[in-house]
Backbone as JSON Lines, residues from 0, in Angstrom:
{"i":0,"aa":"M","n":[-41.25,-57.49,-13.58],"ca":[-40.0,-57.46,-12.85],"c":[-38.85,-57.43,-13.85]}
{"i":1,"aa":"G","n":[-37.84,-56.64,-13.54],"ca":[-36.66,-56.52,-14.39],"c":[-35.73,-57.71,-14.21]}
{"i":2,"aa":"R","n":[-34.54,-57.53,-14.63],"ca":[-33.57,-58.63,-14.55],"c":[-32.95,-58.73,-13.17]}
{"i":3,"aa":"T","n":[-32.36,-59.88,-12.9],"ca":[-31.67,-60.14,-11.63],"c":[-30.17,-60.1,-11.87]}
{"i":4,"aa":"K","n":[-29.47,-59.35,-11.05],"ca":[-28.01,-59.29,-11.13],"c":[-27.45,-59.97,-9.89]}
{"i":5,"aa":"R","n":[-26.56,-60.92,-10.1],"ca":[-25.92,-61.61,-8.98],"c":[-24.56,-60.98,-8.7]}
{"i":6,"aa":"I","n":[-24.34,-60.67,-7.44],"ca":[-23.08,-60.09,-7.0],"c":[-22.46,-61.07,-6.01]}
{"i":7,"aa":"Y","n":[-21.23,-61.48,-6.29],"ca":[-20.57,-62.49,-5.48],"c":[-19.57,-61.83,-4.54]}
{"i":8,"aa":"L","n":[-19.62,-62.24,-3.28],"ca":[-18.74,-61.7,-2.24],"c":[-17.7,-62.76,-1.88]}
{"i":9,"aa":"F","n":[-16.43,-62.37,-1.96],"ca":[-15.34,-63.3,-1.65],"c":[-14.09,-62.49,-1.37]}
{"i":10,"aa":"N","n":[-13.08,-63.14,-0.82],"ca":[-11.8,-62.48,-0.58],"c":[-10.99,-62.43,-1.86]}
{"i":11,"aa":"E","n":[-10.25,-61.37,-2.03],"ca":[-9.39,-61.2,-3.2],"c":[-8.35,-62.33,-3.24]}
{"i":12,"aa":"S","n":[-8.02,-62.75,-4.46],"ca":[-7.05,-63.83,-4.61],"c":[-6.46,-63.81,-6.02]}
{"i":13,"aa":"H","n":[-5.68,-64.82,-6.32],"ca":[-5.1,-64.99,-7.65],"c":[-6.11,-65.62,-8.62]}
{"i":14,"aa":"L","n":[-7.25,-66.05,-8.12],"ca":[-8.24,-66.73,-8.95],"c":[-8.98,-65.72,-9.84]}
{"i":15,"aa":"P","n":[-9.38,-66.14,-11.05],"ca":[-10.09,-65.21,-11.94],"c":[-11.44,-64.81,-11.33]}
{"i":16,"aa":"D","n":[-11.79,-63.53,-11.44],"ca":[-13.02,-63.0,-10.85],"c":[-14.28,-63.71,-11.34]}
{"i":17,"aa":"G","n":[-14.31,-64.14,-12.57],"ca":[-15.5,-64.77,-13.12],"c":[-15.6,-66.26,-12.86]}
{"i":18,"aa":"G","n":[-14.63,-66.85,-12.2],"ca":[-14.63,-68.29,-11.99],"c":[-15.57,-68.72,-10.88]}
{"i":19,"aa":"W","n":[-15.96,-69.99,-10.91],"ca":[-16.88,-70.48,-9.88],"c":[-16.16,-70.86,-8.6]}
{"i":20,"aa":"L","n":[-14.86,-70.99,-8.62],"ca":[-14.07,-71.19,-7.41],"c":[-13.51,-69.86,-6.95]}
{"i":21,"aa":"Q","n":[-13.71,-69.54,-5.67],"ca":[-13.2,-68.29,-5.1],"c":[-12.76,-68.57,-3.67]}
{"i":22,"aa":"M","n":[-12.18,-67.56,-3.04],"ca":[-11.72,-67.68,-1.66],"c":[-12.89,-67.46,-0.71]}
{"i":23,"aa":"C","n":[-13.02,-68.35,0.27],"ca":[-14.04,-68.2,1.31],"c":[-13.88,-66.83,1.97]}
{"i":24,"aa":"L","n":[-14.98,-66.15,2.17],"ca":[-14.93,-64.82,2.76],"c":[-14.42,-64.84,4.19]}
{"i":25,"aa":"R","n":[-14.55,-65.97,4.87],"ca":[-14.16,-66.05,6.29],"c":[-12.76,-66.6,6.51]}
{"i":26,"aa":"C","n":[-12.34,-67.61,5.73],"ca":[-11.08,-68.28,6.07],"c":[-10.07,-68.41,4.92]}
{"i":27,"aa":"D","n":[-10.38,-67.88,3.74],"ca":[-9.48,-67.9,2.58],"c":[-9.24,-69.29,1.99]}
{"i":28,"aa":"T","n":[-10.1,-70.25,2.27],"ca":[-10.03,-71.56,1.62],"c":[-10.67,-71.43,0.24]}
{"i":29,"aa":"I","n":[-10.1,-72.07,-0.76],"ca":[-10.71,-72.06,-2.09],"c":[-11.97,-72.91,-2.03]}
{"i":30,"aa":"T","n":[-13.08,-72.35,-2.51],"ca":[-14.37,-73.03,-2.42],"c":[-15.28,-72.66,-3.59]}
{"i":31,"aa":"G","n":[-16.19,-73.55,-3.87],"ca":[-17.27,-73.28,-4.82],"c":[-18.59,-73.1,-4.1]}
{"i":32,"aa":"G","n":[-18.55,-73.18,-2.77],"ca":[-19.77,-73.08,-1.98],"c":[-20.31,-71.66,-1.93]}
{"i":33,"aa":"L","n":[-21.62,-71.54,-2.12],"ca":[-22.27,-70.23,-2.11],"c":[-23.44,-70.22,-1.13]}
{"i":34,"aa":"L","n":[-23.68,-69.07,-0.55],"ca":[-24.81,-68.87,0.35],"c":[-25.46,-67.55,-0.05]}
{"i":35,"aa":"L","n":[-26.77,-67.6,-0.29],"ca":[-27.5,-66.37,-0.61],"c":[-27.52,-65.51,0.65]}
{"i":36,"aa":"F","n":[-26.95,-64.33,0.57],"ca":[-26.86,-63.46,1.74],"c":[-28.04,-62.49,1.81]}
{"i":37,"aa":"R","n":[-28.33,-61.84,0.69],"ca":[-29.35,-60.8,0.72],"c":[-29.85,-60.52,-0.69]}
{"i":38,"aa":"V","n":[-31.1,-60.09,-0.8],"ca":[-31.67,-59.67,-2.07],"c":[-32.23,-58.27,-1.88]}
{"i":39,"aa":"D","n":[-31.79,-57.35,-2.73],"ca":[-32.27,-55.97,-2.71],"c":[-33.0,-55.68,-4.01]}
{"i":40,"aa":"Q","n":[-34.01,-54.83,-3.93],"ca":[-34.68,-54.38,-5.14],"c":[-34.29,-52.94,-5.38]}
{"i":41,"aa":"V","n":[-33.73,-52.68,-6.55],"ca":[-33.34,-51.34,-6.96],"c":[-34.14,-51.03,-8.22]}
{"i":42,"aa":"E","n":[-35.06,-50.09,-8.07],"ca":[-36.02,-49.78,-9.12],"c":[-36.73,-51.08,-9.49]}
{"i":43,"aa":"E","n":[-36.63,-51.52,-10.73],"ca":[-37.33,-52.75,-11.1],"c":[-36.39,-53.95,-11.23]}
{"i":44,"aa":"H","n":[-35.17,-53.79,-10.75],"ca":[-34.17,-54.86,-10.82],"c":[-33.93,-55.46,-9.44]}
{"i":45,"aa":"L","n":[-33.53,-56.73,-9.42],"ca":[-33.14,-57.41,-8.17],"c":[-31.63,-57.57,-8.14]}
{"i":46,"aa":"L","n":[-31.04,-57.32,-6.98],"ca":[-29.62,-57.57,-6.75],"c":[-29.51,-58.7,-5.74]}
{"i":47,"aa":"E","n":[-28.95,-59.82,-6.17],"ca":[-28.72,-60.96,-5.28],"c":[-27.27,-60.95,-4.84]}
{"i":48,"aa":"Y","n":[-27.05,-60.88,-3.55],"ca":[-25.7,-60.94,-3.0],"c":[-25.46,-62.35,-2.5]}
{"i":49,"aa":"R","n":[-24.48,-63.01,-3.1],"ca":[-24.13,-64.38,-2.74],"c":[-22.7,-64.4,-2.21]}
{"i":50,"aa":"V","n":[-22.51,-65.05,-1.07],"ca":[-21.2,-65.08,-0.42],"c":[-20.57,-66.45,-0.6]}
{"i":51,"aa":"H","n":[-19.29,-66.46,-0.94],"ca":[-18.54,-67.71,-1.04],"c":[-18.13,-68.13,0.35]}
{"i":52,"aa":"L","n":[-18.61,-69.3,0.79],"ca":[-18.27,-69.88,2.09],"c":[-17.9,-71.34,1.9]}
{"i":53,"aa":"C","n":[-16.81,-71.75,2.52],"ca":[-16.45,-73.17,2.5],"c":[-17.42,-73.92,3.41]}
{"i":54,"aa":"S","n":[-17.44,-75.24,3.32],"ca":[-18.39,-76.03,4.1],"c":[-18.15,-75.88,5.61]}
{"i":55,"aa":"G","n":[-16.9,-75.77,6.02],"ca":[-16.6,-75.62,7.45],"c":[-17.12,-74.3,8.01]}
{"i":56,"aa":"C","n":[-16.9,-73.22,7.29],"ca":[-17.38,-71.91,7.74],"c":[-18.9,-71.85,7.67]}
{"i":57,"aa":"R","n":[-19.48,-72.48,6.68],"ca":[-20.94,-72.48,6.58],"c":[-21.56,-73.18,7.79]}
{"i":58,"aa":"R","n":[-20.99,-74.34,8.16],"ca":[-21.48,-75.06,9.36],"c":[-21.34,-74.2,10.6]}
{"i":59,"aa":"T","n":[-20.19,-73.54,10.74],"ca":[-19.96,-72.68,11.9],"c":[-20.98,-71.56,11.95]}
{"i":60,"aa":"V","n":[-21.24,-70.92,10.83],"ca":[-22.2,-69.81,10.77],"c":[-23.61,-70.3,11.07]}
{"i":61,"aa":"E","n":[-23.95,-71.5,10.61],"ca":[-25.29,-72.04,10.86],"c":[-25.5,-72.43,12.32]}
{"i":62,"aa":"R","n":[-24.42,-72.77,13.02],"ca":[-24.53,-73.28,14.39],"c":[-24.17,-72.27,15.47]}
{"i":63,"aa":"N","n":[-23.51,-71.18,15.1],"ca":[-22.98,-70.25,16.09],"c":[-23.5,-68.85,15.8]}
{"i":64,"aa":"T","n":[-24.26,-68.3,16.71],"ca":[-24.88,-66.98,16.52],"c":[-23.83,-65.88,16.35]}
{"i":65,"aa":"D","n":[-22.77,-65.92,17.15],"ca":[-21.73,-64.9,17.03],"c":[-21.05,-64.95,15.65]}
{"i":66,"aa":"A","n":[-20.79,-66.16,15.16],"ca":[-20.18,-66.31,13.83],"c":[-21.13,-65.8,12.75]}
{"i":67,"aa":"Y","n":[-22.43,-66.02,12.94],"ca":[-23.42,-65.52,11.98],"c":[-23.39,-63.99,11.93]}
{"i":68,"aa":"F","n":[-23.39,-63.35,13.09],"ca":[-23.36,-61.89,13.11],"c":[-22.05,-61.33,12.59]}
{"i":69,"aa":"D","n":[-20.94,-62.05,12.81],"ca":[-19.66,-61.65,12.22],"c":[-19.73,-61.7,10.7]}
{"i":70,"aa":"L","n":[-20.35,-62.75,10.16],"ca":[-20.5,-62.87,8.71],"c":[-21.36,-61.73,8.16]}
{"i":71,"aa":"V","n":[-22.46,-61.43,8.83],"ca":[-23.34,-60.33,8.4],"c":[-22.54,-59.03,8.36]}
{"i":72,"aa":"E","n":[-21.75,-58.79,9.38],"ca":[-20.93,-57.57,9.43],"c":[-19.91,-57.54,8.3]}
{"i":73,"aa":"D","n":[-19.23,-58.66,8.06],"ca":[-18.24,-58.73,6.98],"c":[-18.89,-58.49,5.62]}
{"i":74,"aa":"C","n":[-20.03,-59.14,5.38],"ca":[-20.71,-58.99,4.09],"c":[-21.2,-57.55,3.9]}
{"i":75,"aa":"T","n":[-21.71,-56.96,4.95],"ca":[-22.22,-55.59,4.86],"c":[-21.06,-54.62,4.54]}
{"i":76,"aa":"K","n":[-19.9,-54.83,5.12],"ca":[-18.74,-53.98,4.82],"c":[-18.35,-54.12,3.36]}
{"i":77,"aa":"V","n":[-18.34,-55.35,2.84],"ca":[-17.97,-55.56,1.43],"c":[-19.0,-54.89,0.51]}
{"i":78,"aa":"I","n":[-20.27,-55.04,0.82],"ca":[-21.33,-54.45,-0.01],"c":[-21.24,-52.94,0.03]}
{"i":79,"aa":"D","n":[-21.02,-52.37,1.2],"ca":[-20.91,-50.91,1.32],"c":[-19.71,-50.36,0.54]}
{"i":80,"aa":"A","n":[-18.67,-51.17,0.38],"ca":[-17.48,-50.74,-0.35],"c":[-17.64,-50.83,-1.86]}
{"i":81,"aa":"L","n":[-18.7,-51.52,-2.31],"ca":[-18.9,-51.66,-3.77],"c":[-19.34,-50.37,-4.42]}
């Protein structure tokens, strides 16, 4: 197996792109919380897509099916734009 590349999904902000704090993808709160969204295999490499979610949005997504599907749609749009 080749190397794993992590791709982080978050809302644009004034924060440095390489920092561990980013804007929550759902509500724009500054957070260090991450959720593994998806893993793709491209040739012999793995692409891990991790989404920045604050604890409140994470709870909502875990408890509410509509919020979960909204998150999937948002993440898919961001990934397709990459």
